[in-house]
GUVEX-986672 format. One record per residue: x, y, z of N, C-alpha, C in turn; residue in one letter; residue number from 0. Coordinates in pm, 1 decimal. Layout:
<sites>
<site n_u="X" n_v="Y" n_w="Z" ca_u="X" ca_v="Y" ca_w="Z" c_u="X" c_v="Y" c_w="Z" type="A" seq="NUM"/>
...
</sites>
This chain:
<sites>
<site n_u="9798.0" n_v="4157.3" n_w="10017.9" ca_u="9724.8" ca_v="4241.0" ca_w="9972.8" c_u="9753.6" c_v="4255.6" c_w="9809.9" type="M" seq="0"/>
<site n_u="9626.5" n_v="4254.1" n_w="9768.0" ca_u="9662.1" ca_v="4260.0" ca_w="9641.7" c_u="9699.5" c_v="4372.6" c_w="9573.3" type="S" seq="1"/>
<site n_u="9756.4" n_v="4412.4" n_w="9444.6" ca_u="9839.2" ca_v="4488.9" ca_w="9363.5" c_u="9671.8" c_v="4597.4" c_w="9374.1" type="L" seq="2"/>
<site n_u="9566.0" n_v="4553.3" n_w="9350.9" ca_u="9434.3" ca_v="4628.9" ca_w="9360.5" c_u="9432.4" c_v="4742.4" c_w="9469.5" type="R" seq="3"/>
<site n_u="9474.1" n_v="4655.9" n_w="9571.6" ca_u="9396.7" ca_v="4732.7" ca_w="9684.9" c_u="9557.4" c_v="4800.2" c_w="9717.2" type="Q" seq="4"/>
<site n_u="9666.1" n_v="4780.8" n_w="9674.5" ca_u="9724.6" ca_v="4850.1" ca_w="9751.0" c_u="9750.1" c_v="5005.4" c_w="9644.4" type="K" seq="5"/>
<site n_u="9685.5" n_v="4976.0" n_w="9503.0" ca_u="9706.8" ca_v="5102.3" ca_w="9413.0" c_u="9586.6" c_v="5179.8" c_w="9469.3" type="L" seq="6"/>
<site n_u="9472.9" n_v="5149.2" n_w="9481.7" ca_u="9353.1" ca_v="5204.4" ca_w="9548.2" c_u="9384.7" c_v="5252.8" c_w="9690.1" type="A" seq="7"/>
<site n_u="9445.6" n_v="5229.7" n_w="9799.0" ca_u="9463.3" ca_v="5295.2" ca_w="9926.5" c_u="9611.0" c_v="5415.4" c_w="9873.5" type="L" seq="8"/>
<site n_u="9707.0" n_v="5391.9" n_w="9792.6" ca_u="9788.6" ca_v="5484.9" ca_w="9743.0" c_u="9743.7" c_v="5581.4" c_w="9662.0" type="G" seq="9"/>
<site n_u="9581.1" n_v="5613.0" n_w="9540.3" ca_u="9535.4" ca_v="5695.7" ca_w="9512.2" c_u="9481.8" c_v="5770.5" c_w="9636.0" type="F" seq="10"/>
<site n_u="9365.5" n_v="5644.4" n_w="9716.7" ca_u="9313.9" ca_v="5731.5" ca_w="9833.2" c_u="9367.3" c_v="5800.7" c_w="9889.7" type="G" seq="11"/>
<site n_u="9489.2" n_v="5743.7" n_w="9977.3" ca_u="9572.7" ca_v="5866.5" ca_w="10042.7" c_u="9655.9" c_v="5981.7" c_w="9961.8" type="G" seq="12"/>
<site n_u="9682.6" n_v="5972.2" n_w="9822.9" ca_u="9678.1" ca_v="6088.8" ca_w="9744.5" c_u="9534.7" c_v="6210.3" c_w="9747.8" type="L" seq="13"/>
<site n_u="9430.4" n_v="6127.6" n_w="9717.1" ca_u="9337.2" ca_v="6186.8" ca_w="9741.4" c_u="9276.5" c_v="6267.0" c_w="9868.5" type="L" seq="14"/>
<site n_u="9355.5" n_v="6207.9" n_w="9940.7" ca_u="9326.3" ca_v="6288.9" ca_w="10096.1" c_u="9401.5" c_v="6399.4" c_w="10102.9" type="V" seq="15"/>
<site n_u="9497.8" n_v="6371.3" n_w="10083.1" ca_u="9608.3" ca_v="6476.0" ca_w="10076.8" c_u="9534.6" c_v="6614.4" c_w="10050.0" type="I" seq="16"/>
<site n_u="9521.0" n_v="6554.9" n_w="9860.2" ca_u="9463.5" ca_v="6662.5" ca_w="9793.4" c_u="9378.0" c_v="6762.2" c_w="9848.4" type="I" seq="17"/>
<site n_u="9253.7" n_v="6677.5" n_w="9908.2" ca_u="9152.3" ca_v="6757.5" ca_w="9955.4" c_u="9190.1" c_v="6782.6" c_w="10091.3" type="A" seq="18"/>
<site n_u="9296.4" n_v="6800.6" n_w="10168.6" ca_u="9304.9" ca_v="6875.4" ca_w="10273.2" c_u="9365.1" c_v="7012.0" c_w="10213.8" type="A" seq="19"/>
<site n_u="9473.2" n_v="6994.8" n_w="10128.8" ca_u="9564.0" ca_v="7114.2" ca_w="10070.6" c_u="9420.1" c_v="7198.9" c_w="10025.5" type="I" seq="20"/>
<site n_u="9329.9" n_v="7115.2" n_w="9927.3" ca_u="9230.3" ca_v="7234.9" ca_w="9887.0" c_u="9146.1" c_v="7305.9" c_w="9972.7" type="G" seq="21"/>
<site n_u="9139.9" n_v="7219.2" n_w="10099.7" ca_u="9019.0" ca_v="7317.4" ca_w="10180.5" c_u="9157.3" c_v="7429.5" c_w="10274.9" type="I" seq="22"/>
<site n_u="9242.5" n_v="7373.0" n_w="10307.0" ca_u="9349.6" ca_v="7498.0" ca_w="10350.4" c_u="9336.2" c_v="7597.7" c_w="10259.5" type="H" seq="23"/>
<site n_u="9356.2" n_v="7548.2" n_w="10151.6" ca_u="9337.4" ca_v="7698.6" ca_w="10069.3" c_u="9247.7" c_v="7804.1" c_w="10015.3" type="N" seq="24"/>
<site n_u="9113.9" n_v="7702.1" n_w="10029.9" ca_u="8994.1" ca_v="7786.5" ca_w="10041.6" c_u="9014.8" c_v="7881.7" c_w="10171.7" type="I" seq="25"/>
<site n_u="9035.1" n_v="7811.3" n_w="10271.1" ca_u="9010.0" ca_v="7877.1" ca_w="10389.8" c_u="9114.3" c_v="8029.7" c_w="10367.3" type="T" seq="26"/>
<site n_u="9260.0" n_v="7989.7" n_w="10324.3" ca_u="9329.8" ca_v="8095.7" ca_w="10361.7" c_u="9275.4" c_v="8239.5" c_w="10254.7" type="R" seq="27"/>
<site n_u="9232.9" n_v="8176.3" n_w="10136.7" ca_u="9221.1" ca_v="8279.2" ca_w="10060.3" c_u="9088.7" c_v="8353.7" c_w="10080.3" type="I" seq="28"/>
<site n_u="9004.1" n_v="8278.5" n_w="10174.0" ca_u="8868.6" ca_v="8368.4" ca_w="10229.7" c_u="8946.8" c_v="8417.2" c_w="10343.3" type="T" seq="29"/>
<site n_u="9024.7" n_v="8385.3" n_w="10428.3" ca_u="9054.2" ca_v="8453.9" ca_w="10528.1" c_u="9154.4" c_v="8610.1" c_w="10438.5" type="A" seq="30"/>
<site n_u="9206.0" n_v="8621.1" n_w="10371.7" ca_u="9318.6" ca_v="8691.1" ca_w="10251.6" c_u="9179.3" c_v="8793.3" c_w="10207.0" type="L" seq="31"/>
<site n_u="9043.1" n_v="8758.7" n_w="10167.9" ca_u="8951.2" ca_v="8843.4" ca_w="10144.3" c_u="8903.8" c_v="8892.0" c_w="10185.1" type="G" seq="32"/>
<site n_u="8869.7" n_v="8896.3" n_w="10361.1" ca_u="8810.0" ca_v="8980.1" ca_w="10415.4" c_u="8956.6" c_v="9064.8" c_w="10432.7" type="H" seq="33"/>
<site n_u="9067.2" n_v="9060.3" n_w="10453.3" ca_u="9180.3" ca_v="9150.8" ca_w="10490.8" c_u="9175.2" c_v="9221.8" c_w="10398.1" type="S" seq="34"/>
<site n_u="9164.0" n_v="9189.6" n_w="10248.2" ca_u="9154.9" ca_v="9295.5" ca_w="10156.3" c_u="9056.9" c_v="9360.1" c_w="10132.4" type="I" seq="35"/>
<site n_u="8959.4" n_v="9320.8" n_w="10201.2" ca_u="8802.2" ca_v="9410.7" ca_w="10195.1" c_u="8829.5" c_v="9525.7" c_w="10307.2" type="D" seq="36"/>
<site n_u="8890.6" n_v="9468.9" n_w="10426.1" ca_u="8914.5" ca_v="9581.9" ca_w="10557.2" c_u="9024.2" c_v="9715.9" c_w="10464.0" type="V" seq="37"/>
<site n_u="9103.5" n_v="9651.8" n_w="10390.3" ca_u="9235.3" ca_v="9751.1" ca_w="10326.3" c_u="9119.1" c_v="9837.2" c_w="10241.6" type="I" seq="38"/>
<site n_u="9052.5" n_v="9805.7" n_w="10140.9" ca_u="8969.9" ca_v="9820.5" ca_w="10052.2" c_u="8910.7" c_v="9954.2" c_w="10117.9" type="L" seq="39"/>
<site n_u="8814.0" n_v="9932.6" n_w="10234.7" ca_u="8716.5" ca_v="9994.4" ca_w="10269.5" c_u="8821.9" c_v="10096.5" c_w="10344.3" type="R" seq="40"/>
<site n_u="8912.5" n_v="10129.4" n_w="10411.2" ca_u="8998.9" ca_v="10214.4" ca_w="10438.0" c_u="9043.0" c_v="10305.9" c_w="10385.1" type="E" seq="41"/>
<site n_u="9117.8" n_v="10230.8" n_w="10247.9" ca_u="9131.2" ca_v="10330.1" ca_w="10140.4" c_u="9056.5" c_v="10446.2" c_w="10068.8" type="N" seq="42"/>
<site n_u="8882.2" n_v="10371.9" n_w="10068.4" ca_u="8807.7" ca_v="10429.0" ca_w="10003.2" c_u="8793.8" c_v="10538.8" c_w="10086.7" type="Y" seq="43"/>
<site n_u="8780.9" n_v="10559.9" n_w="10257.1" ca_u="8770.9" ca_v="10652.2" ca_w="10319.1" c_u="8879.2" c_v="10736.7" c_w="10272.5" type="R" seq="44"/>
<site n_u="9004.1" n_v="10684.5" n_w="10288.8" ca_u="9070.5" ca_v="10818.5" ca_w="10257.7" c_u="9073.4" c_v="10886.7" c_w="10121.9" type="S" seq="45"/>
<site n_u="9010.8" n_v="10821.4" n_w="10035.4" ca_u="9036.9" ca_v="10894.1" ca_w="9905.7" c_u="8891.9" c_v="10976.2" c_w="9948.4" type="V" seq="46"/>
<site n_u="8823.0" n_v="10946.5" n_w="10001.3" ca_u="8682.0" ca_v="11033.4" ca_w="10019.0" c_u="8763.9" c_v="11153.2" c_w="10130.6" type="L" seq="47"/>
<site n_u="8831.7" n_v="11148.5" n_w="10186.0" ca_u="8880.4" ca_v="11235.8" ca_w="10270.0" c_u="8965.0" c_v="11367.2" c_w="10178.9" type="A" seq="48"/>
<site n_u="9014.4" n_v="11336.1" n_w="10113.2" ca_u="9162.0" ca_v="11406.1" ca_w="10042.8" c_u="9033.3" c_v="11456.8" c_w="9892.3" type="C" seq="49"/>
<site n_u="8931.9" n_v="11390.7" n_w="9845.1" ca_u="8836.8" ca_v="11487.3" ca_w="9791.9" c_u="8768.5" c_v="11565.6" c_w="9883.8" type="Q" seq="50"/>
<site n_u="8759.7" n_v="11585.0" n_w="9976.0" ca_u="8658.8" ca_v="11679.5" ca_w="10052.2" c_u="8795.4" c_v="11759.7" c_w="10100.3" type="E" seq="51"/>
<site n_u="8899.3" n_v="11732.7" n_w="10120.8" ca_u="8995.3" ca_v="11861.7" ca_w="10159.7" c_u="9040.3" c_v="11947.2" c_w="10002.6" type="M" seq="52"/>
<site n_u="9026.5" n_v="11865.1" n_w="9898.0" ca_u="9049.5" ca_v="11966.6" ca_w="9769.9" c_u="8898.9" c_v="12014.0" c_w="9776.6" type="K" seq="53"/>
<site n_u="8793.9" n_v="12013.4" n_w="9780.2" ca_u="8660.3" ca_v="12094.2" ca_w="9766.8" c_u="8684.7" c_v="12223.0" c_w="9848.1" type="E" seq="54"/>
<site n_u="8721.3" n_v="12166.6" n_w="9984.7" ca_u="8742.4" ca_v="12256.9" ca_w="10071.9" c_u="8863.8" c_v="12425.2" c_w="10044.3" type="A" seq="55"/>
<site n_u="8981.0" n_v="12336.8" n_w="9971.9" ca_u="9087.4" ca_v="12387.3" ca_w="9945.3" c_u="9017.5" c_v="12508.7" c_w="9800.9" type="L" seq="56"/>
<site n_u="8952.1" n_v="12435.9" n_w="9709.4" ca_u="8906.8" ca_v="12493.5" ca_w="9602.5" c_u="8826.7" c_v="12607.2" c_w="9673.0" type="G" seq="57"/>
<site n_u="8737.4" n_v="12605.4" n_w="9773.8" ca_u="8642.7" ca_v="12714.6" ca_w="9823.7" c_u="8727.2" c_v="12797.8" c_w="9885.3" type="R" seq="58"/>
<site n_u="8868.9" n_v="12730.4" n_w="9974.9" ca_u="8888.0" ca_v="12873.0" ca_w="10031.7" c_u="8953.4" c_v="12980.2" c_w="9901.9" type="M" seq="59"/>
<site n_u="8987.1" n_v="12925.3" n_w="9811.4" ca_u="9110.7" ca_v="12974.9" ca_w="9699.5" c_u="8978.7" c_v="13060.7" c_w="9651.5" type="D" seq="60"/>
<site n_u="8862.0" n_v="13013.2" n_w="9613.9" ca_u="8749.7" ca_v="13130.4" ca_w="9585.3" c_u="8724.6" c_v="13264.3" c_w="9626.6" type="S" seq="61"/>
<site n_u="8701.5" n_v="13198.2" n_w="9804.7" ca_u="8660.1" ca_v="13318.1" ca_w="9889.2" c_u="8782.8" c_v="13408.8" c_w="9869.9" type="G" seq="62"/>
<site n_u="8948.3" n_v="13404.1" n_w="9844.1" ca_u="9027.8" ca_v="13457.0" ca_w="9878.6" c_u="9030.6" c_v="13570.9" c_w="9707.2" type="A" seq="63"/>
<site n_u="8981.9" n_v="13489.3" n_w="9650.3" ca_u="8974.5" ca_v="13580.0" ca_w="9516.3" c_u="8899.1" c_v="13743.0" c_w="9537.3" type="V" seq="64"/>
<site n_u="8750.9" n_v="13671.6" n_w="9575.1" ca_u="8619.1" ca_v="13805.2" ca_w="9587.1" c_u="8706.9" c_v="13872.1" c_w="9687.2" type="F" seq="65"/>
<site n_u="8773.9" n_v="13855.6" n_w="9760.5" ca_u="8838.0" ca_v="13932.4" ca_w="9915.8" c_u="8897.4" c_v="14085.2" c_w="9867.6" type="V" seq="66"/>
</sites>
């Protein structure tokens, strides 16, 4: 086996390892993105519920003032 073949095999192996790590990272980031999307949707619902409670309390306060 010549030096050129040894170098090509070595660099080829490194390239395969780097590609495998890159593919793995892409899949993990995609899964993480889906998890973050779920968390943000749930937090948005919580914020909307808090705003509705605040408005209801405001209506209750204004109703108590007129009584």
